[in-house]
Backbone as JSON, one array per atom type, in Angstrom:
{
  "sequence": "MQENPRVKITRVMNAQAVGTTTVNGSEIDMQNFEGVLFILFGGTVTDGDLGLKAQQDTVTGMGGAADLAGTLTEILNADDDKIAVLDIHLPREQFVRGVAVRGGATGAVIDGMVAVQYGVRKKPTTHDATTVAASTSVVSPAEGTP",
  "N": [[121.23, 80.29, 36.0], [122.27, 77.09, 35.27], [123.83, 74.5, 37.13], [124.28, 71.79, 36.6], [125.24, 71.11, 33.86], [127.74, 72.18, 34.12], [129.29, 70.91, 35.95], [130.91, 67.89, 37.17], [129.76, 64.84, 38.26], [130.48, 62.25, 40.47], [130.17, 59.1, 41.88], [132.15, 58.13, 44.51], [132.5, 56.33, 46.49], [131.04, 53.45, 47.74], [128.35, 52.2, 49.92], [129.33, 51.28, 53.25], [129.63, 48.73, 55.64], [129.29, 48.8, 59.21], [132.27, 49.63, 60.93], [135.81, 50.02, 61.75], [137.82, 50.65, 60.09], [139.82, 52.69, 57.91], [138.66, 54.12, 54.88], [139.31, 54.41, 51.53], [138.24, 56.66, 49.03], [137.45, 56.53, 45.52], [139.87, 57.69, 43.13], [140.02, 61.02, 41.75], [140.44, 62.69, 38.74], [141.72, 65.75, 38.29], [142.35, 67.26, 36.08], [141.47, 69.85, 33.95], [139.58, 70.88, 35.74], [138.76, 73.21, 38.37], [138.19, 72.73, 41.08], [137.02, 70.44, 43.67], [134.27, 69.08, 45.33], [133.73, 67.14, 48.01], [131.31, 64.88, 49.32], [130.43, 63.25, 52.09], [128.4, 60.65, 53.15], [127.15, 59.91, 56.12], [126.23, 57.15, 58.22], [124.9, 55.35, 60.93], [126.73, 56.22, 63.73], [128.47, 54.46, 65.81], [130.35, 54.62, 67.92], [133.09, 56.81, 68.74], [134.21, 59.0, 66.1], [133.33, 60.01, 62.75], [135.22, 60.76, 60.12], [136.15, 62.96, 57.31], [138.65, 63.35, 55.03], [141.15, 64.6, 52.69], [143.3, 63.45, 50.09], [146.17, 63.68, 47.9], [147.9, 63.14, 44.76], [150.57, 62.85, 42.3], [150.35, 61.02, 40.26], [148.17, 58.64, 38.64], [146.51, 56.07, 40.46], [147.37, 56.54, 43.04], [149.65, 55.77, 44.57], [151.58, 57.2, 45.98], [150.11, 58.78, 47.68], [149.3, 61.66, 49.56], [148.24, 63.14, 52.6], [146.16, 66.05, 52.72], [146.74, 69.09, 54.3], [144.76, 70.4, 56.89], [142.31, 69.45, 56.07], [140.59, 67.67, 57.43], [137.35, 66.88, 58.28], [134.73, 66.43, 60.49], [132.1, 64.12, 61.42], [130.41, 63.97, 64.25], [130.04, 61.7, 67.09], [127.36, 61.86, 68.04], [125.96, 62.52, 65.79], [124.36, 60.92, 63.96], [123.47, 59.74, 60.69], [124.07, 62.05, 59.14], [125.83, 64.44, 57.03], [129.21, 65.11, 55.85], [131.03, 67.73, 54.43], [133.48, 68.61, 52.13], [135.47, 70.91, 50.55], [137.75, 71.25, 48.05], [139.68, 73.51, 46.6], [141.59, 74.39, 43.78], [143.62, 72.18, 43.83], [147.01, 71.05, 44.37], [148.1, 68.94, 43.01], [147.39, 66.55, 40.35], [145.71, 64.35, 40.85], [143.19, 63.48, 43.13], [141.57, 62.33, 46.1], [138.84, 61.51, 48.29], [138.79, 60.5, 51.71], [137.43, 58.32, 54.07], [137.5, 58.38, 57.49], [137.34, 56.32, 60.2], [136.74, 55.96, 63.69], [136.99, 54.81, 67.14], [135.8, 51.97, 69.09], [133.92, 50.35, 67.83], [133.16, 51.87, 65.66], [131.72, 53.19, 62.65], [128.93, 53.48, 60.35], [129.07, 53.92, 56.81], [127.32, 55.57, 54.4], [128.04, 56.23, 51.84], [129.94, 58.14, 49.31], [130.2, 61.13, 47.42], [131.65, 62.88, 44.65], [131.85, 66.18, 43.48], [132.96, 67.78, 40.84], [134.03, 71.02, 39.89], [134.2, 74.25, 38.21], [134.9, 73.97, 35.53], [137.09, 73.76, 32.82], [136.92, 72.9, 30.21], [134.14, 72.6, 28.25], [131.34, 70.67, 27.01], [130.63, 69.02, 30.16], [130.51, 65.63, 31.23], [128.81, 63.39, 33.31], [130.11, 60.74, 35.36], [129.5, 57.8, 33.9], [129.55, 55.31, 34.97], [128.8, 55.53, 37.58], [126.71, 57.35, 37.85], [123.36, 57.18, 37.24], [121.25, 58.66, 36.2], [120.45, 61.99, 35.08], [119.03, 65.12, 35.08], [118.09, 68.24, 33.71], [116.2, 71.17, 34.16], [114.44, 74.17, 33.16], [112.73, 76.76, 34.64], [110.37, 75.06, 35.39], [106.93, 74.14, 34.83], [104.16, 73.53, 37.11], [103.1, 70.19, 37.62], [102.93, 66.83, 36.26], [105.8, 64.99, 37.07]],
  "CA": [[122.25, 79.5, 35.36], [122.22, 75.75, 35.82], [125.13, 73.94, 37.45], [124.44, 70.41, 36.09], [126.1, 70.99, 32.73], [129.05, 72.8, 34.41], [129.95, 70.14, 36.95], [130.96, 66.47, 36.9], [129.43, 64.15, 39.46], [130.98, 60.84, 40.47], [130.1, 58.38, 43.2], [133.51, 57.67, 44.67], [132.52, 55.34, 47.54], [129.75, 52.8, 47.99], [128.05, 52.04, 51.33], [130.25, 50.41, 53.97], [129.05, 48.27, 56.91], [129.89, 49.36, 60.43], [133.64, 49.18, 61.05], [136.74, 51.0, 62.22], [138.93, 50.84, 59.14], [139.86, 53.89, 57.0], [138.17, 53.73, 53.58], [139.69, 55.36, 50.47], [137.36, 56.82, 47.86], [138.1, 56.45, 44.18], [140.56, 58.93, 42.77], [139.41, 61.97, 40.82], [141.37, 63.41, 37.9], [141.37, 67.12, 38.33], [142.65, 67.97, 34.85], [140.31, 70.62, 33.38], [138.65, 71.34, 36.77], [139.37, 74.04, 39.38], [137.98, 72.21, 42.43], [136.12, 69.27, 43.9], [133.47, 69.09, 46.53], [133.45, 65.73, 48.46], [130.2, 64.79, 50.25], [130.43, 61.91, 52.78], [127.1, 60.37, 53.79], [127.34, 59.05, 57.34], [125.06, 56.41, 58.76], [124.96, 55.21, 62.38], [128.07, 56.34, 64.29], [128.3, 53.71, 67.05], [131.2, 55.29, 68.88], [134.11, 57.54, 68.04], [133.7, 59.99, 65.1], [133.48, 59.64, 61.31], [135.88, 61.9, 59.49], [136.45, 63.05, 55.94], [139.86, 64.09, 54.68], [141.52, 64.53, 51.29], [144.66, 63.15, 49.74], [146.48, 63.96, 46.5], [149.1, 62.46, 44.19], [150.87, 63.36, 40.96], [150.06, 59.98, 39.29], [147.03, 57.8, 38.9], [146.82, 54.92, 41.34], [147.51, 57.08, 44.37], [150.65, 55.02, 45.28], [152.27, 58.07, 46.84], [149.1, 59.74, 48.16], [149.67, 62.39, 50.79], [147.16, 63.89, 53.25], [146.11, 67.5, 52.54], [146.64, 69.74, 55.56], [143.58, 71.19, 57.23], [141.11, 68.93, 55.43], [139.81, 66.75, 58.2], [136.02, 67.41, 58.67], [134.18, 65.28, 61.21], [130.75, 63.89, 61.86], [130.59, 63.53, 65.62], [129.34, 60.53, 67.52], [125.93, 62.09, 68.27], [125.39, 63.03, 64.52], [123.96, 59.85, 63.05], [122.75, 60.05, 59.39], [124.33, 63.39, 58.66], [126.86, 64.48, 55.95], [130.38, 65.96, 55.95], [131.29, 68.33, 53.15], [134.86, 69.1, 52.07], [135.66, 71.59, 49.28], [139.16, 71.43, 47.77], [139.83, 74.44, 45.44], [142.92, 74.44, 43.2], [144.61, 71.24, 44.48], [148.35, 71.27, 43.81], [148.42, 67.8, 42.16], [146.32, 66.21, 39.45], [144.79, 63.31, 41.37], [142.65, 63.75, 44.49], [140.59, 61.4, 46.6], [138.3, 61.69, 49.6], [139.06, 59.33, 52.53], [136.61, 58.29, 55.28], [138.29, 57.95, 58.67], [136.48, 55.88, 61.3], [137.38, 55.7, 64.96], [136.26, 54.16, 68.21], [135.9, 50.54, 69.27], [133.06, 49.68, 66.81], [133.21, 52.69, 64.44], [130.57, 53.91, 62.05], [128.44, 53.01, 59.0], [129.24, 54.89, 55.79], [126.31, 55.4, 53.42], [128.59, 56.49, 50.51], [130.59, 59.42, 49.13], [130.09, 61.66, 46.06], [132.56, 64.06, 44.34], [131.33, 67.11, 42.49], [134.01, 68.64, 40.28], [133.46, 72.29, 39.4], [135.12, 75.18, 37.59], [135.35, 73.25, 34.35], [137.78, 74.52, 31.82], [136.47, 72.45, 28.9], [132.7, 72.23, 28.28], [130.5, 70.31, 28.13], [131.06, 67.9, 30.96], [129.61, 64.47, 31.3], [128.96, 62.7, 34.57], [130.69, 59.39, 35.3], [128.41, 56.88, 33.53], [129.67, 54.06, 35.75], [128.27, 55.78, 38.88], [125.49, 58.2, 37.78], [122.34, 56.51, 36.35], [120.32, 59.62, 35.53], [120.68, 63.39, 35.33], [118.04, 65.92, 34.39], [118.13, 69.72, 33.96], [115.0, 71.88, 33.62], [114.42, 75.61, 33.33], [111.4, 77.28, 34.94], [109.33, 74.05, 35.13], [105.57, 74.35, 35.3], [103.7, 72.47, 37.99], [102.45, 69.1, 36.89], [103.55, 65.51, 36.38], [107.3, 65.08, 36.98]],
  "C": [[122.29, 78.14, 36.02], [123.65, 75.19, 36.06], [125.33, 72.56, 36.81], [125.33, 70.28, 34.89], [127.54, 71.52, 32.99], [129.83, 72.02, 35.5], [130.07, 68.67, 36.48], [130.77, 65.77, 38.21], [129.84, 62.69, 39.41], [130.75, 60.27, 41.84], [131.42, 57.74, 43.4], [133.63, 56.6, 45.8], [131.12, 54.8, 47.68], [129.58, 52.69, 49.55], [129.03, 51.02, 51.96], [129.59, 50.06, 55.27], [129.84, 48.91, 58.02], [131.34, 48.75, 60.55], [134.5, 50.34, 61.57], [137.87, 51.36, 61.25], [138.69, 52.14, 58.38], [139.44, 53.4, 55.63], [138.51, 54.77, 52.54], [138.6, 55.45, 49.41], [138.16, 56.66, 46.58], [138.79, 57.79, 43.84], [139.81, 59.76, 41.7], [140.52, 62.64, 40.06], [140.89, 64.83, 37.8], [141.82, 67.93, 37.12], [141.41, 68.58, 34.3], [139.32, 71.09, 34.43], [139.41, 72.18, 37.84], [139.3, 73.45, 40.81], [137.09, 71.02, 42.48], [135.51, 69.44, 45.24], [133.16, 67.62, 46.88], [132.31, 65.82, 49.49], [130.22, 63.38, 50.8], [129.08, 61.76, 53.46], [127.35, 59.43, 54.91], [126.05, 58.35, 57.71], [125.13, 56.45, 60.29], [126.47, 55.3, 62.82], [127.99, 55.72, 65.66], [129.11, 54.24, 68.19], [132.33, 55.95, 68.1], [133.49, 58.54, 67.04], [133.94, 59.37, 63.71], [134.03, 60.91, 60.68], [136.03, 61.79, 57.98], [137.68, 63.9, 55.71], [140.15, 63.88, 53.19], [142.98, 64.18, 51.19], [144.91, 63.5, 48.28], [147.73, 63.21, 46.07], [149.31, 62.99, 42.81], [150.56, 62.32, 39.89], [148.84, 59.21, 39.63], [147.44, 56.53, 39.68], [147.03, 55.28, 42.78], [148.57, 56.33, 45.18], [151.45, 55.88, 46.22], [151.35, 59.11, 47.41], [149.55, 60.37, 49.48], [148.44, 63.13, 51.25], [147.27, 65.37, 52.91], [145.9, 68.16, 53.89], [145.33, 70.51, 55.7], [142.25, 70.63, 56.61], [140.2, 68.07, 56.22], [138.53, 67.45, 58.69], [135.32, 66.24, 59.3], [132.69, 65.33, 61.47], [130.88, 63.29, 63.31], [129.67, 62.4, 65.97], [127.83, 60.7, 67.61], [125.22, 62.45, 66.94], [125.08, 61.89, 63.53], [123.28, 60.41, 61.83], [122.91, 61.47, 58.95], [125.49, 63.33, 57.62], [127.98, 65.36, 56.44], [130.66, 66.44, 54.55], [132.72, 68.94, 53.19], [135.11, 69.65, 50.66], [137.19, 71.84, 49.1], [139.23, 72.3, 46.45], [141.31, 74.52, 45.08], [143.92, 73.47, 43.92], [145.92, 71.34, 43.71], [148.78, 70.13, 42.88], [147.18, 67.33, 41.42], [145.27, 65.25, 39.99], [144.45, 63.56, 42.86], [141.66, 62.68, 44.89], [140.08, 61.82, 47.97], [138.55, 60.39, 50.39], [138.14, 59.44, 53.78], [137.45, 57.7, 56.4], [137.35, 57.63, 59.8], [137.26, 55.58, 62.51], [136.56, 54.98, 65.92], [136.44, 52.63, 68.18], [135.12, 49.79, 68.15], [132.88, 50.53, 65.59], [131.95, 53.26, 63.98], [130.18, 53.25, 60.74], [128.64, 54.19, 58.06], [128.16, 54.58, 54.73], [126.82, 55.7, 51.96], [129.25, 57.86, 50.49], [130.47, 59.83, 47.64], [131.09, 62.78, 45.93], [131.87, 64.85, 43.24], [132.46, 67.99, 42.05], [133.42, 69.89, 39.66], [134.61, 73.13, 38.81], [135.72, 74.53, 36.35], [135.95, 74.18, 33.38], [137.44, 74.16, 30.39], [135.03, 71.97, 28.99], [132.38, 71.49, 27.03], [131.13, 69.21, 28.94], [130.09, 66.79, 30.91], [129.94, 63.78, 32.66], [129.58, 61.32, 34.36], [129.55, 58.38, 35.1], [128.43, 55.59, 34.33], [129.04, 54.26, 37.11], [127.02, 56.64, 38.89], [124.55, 57.58, 36.77], [121.47, 57.54, 35.62], [120.65, 61.04, 35.97], [119.72, 64.19, 34.49], [118.22, 67.41, 34.76], [116.89, 70.34, 33.36], [115.12, 73.34, 33.98], [113.0, 76.04, 33.57], [110.29, 76.26, 34.73], [107.97, 74.44, 35.65], [105.2, 73.27, 36.32], [102.97, 71.42, 37.18], [103.18, 67.79, 37.14], [105.05, 65.61, 36.16], [107.73, 64.34, 35.78]]
}
């Protein structure tokens, strides 16, 4: 069974130069989905750590966004060019976002963040056309030219 038609993929953060500021990802509307998997792509971590946490809100715009307990996942200083994965199943509010938390004196590079929404209640899904350029699904492909 293929997952591509059963998930929605959105790029929620572009690459960020080295820094120490916290960077909010774009909000994700969880209506019709059971969960979301955030994937933070870390670059060079110059000092401190690079963390991924989640926030939620009842309304679009995230004006009253609140941190979700237990969600901080960290890429340690020695772990350059690795990823952090955070899975939020059944969030209590409709809008959720991933947040990159940078620490230290000079911080870290962020290569981007992707959100994969799963447990779709209404099919078919379509990926976010503003952030996903191409998507292909194949079944039992033969060897040969891609």
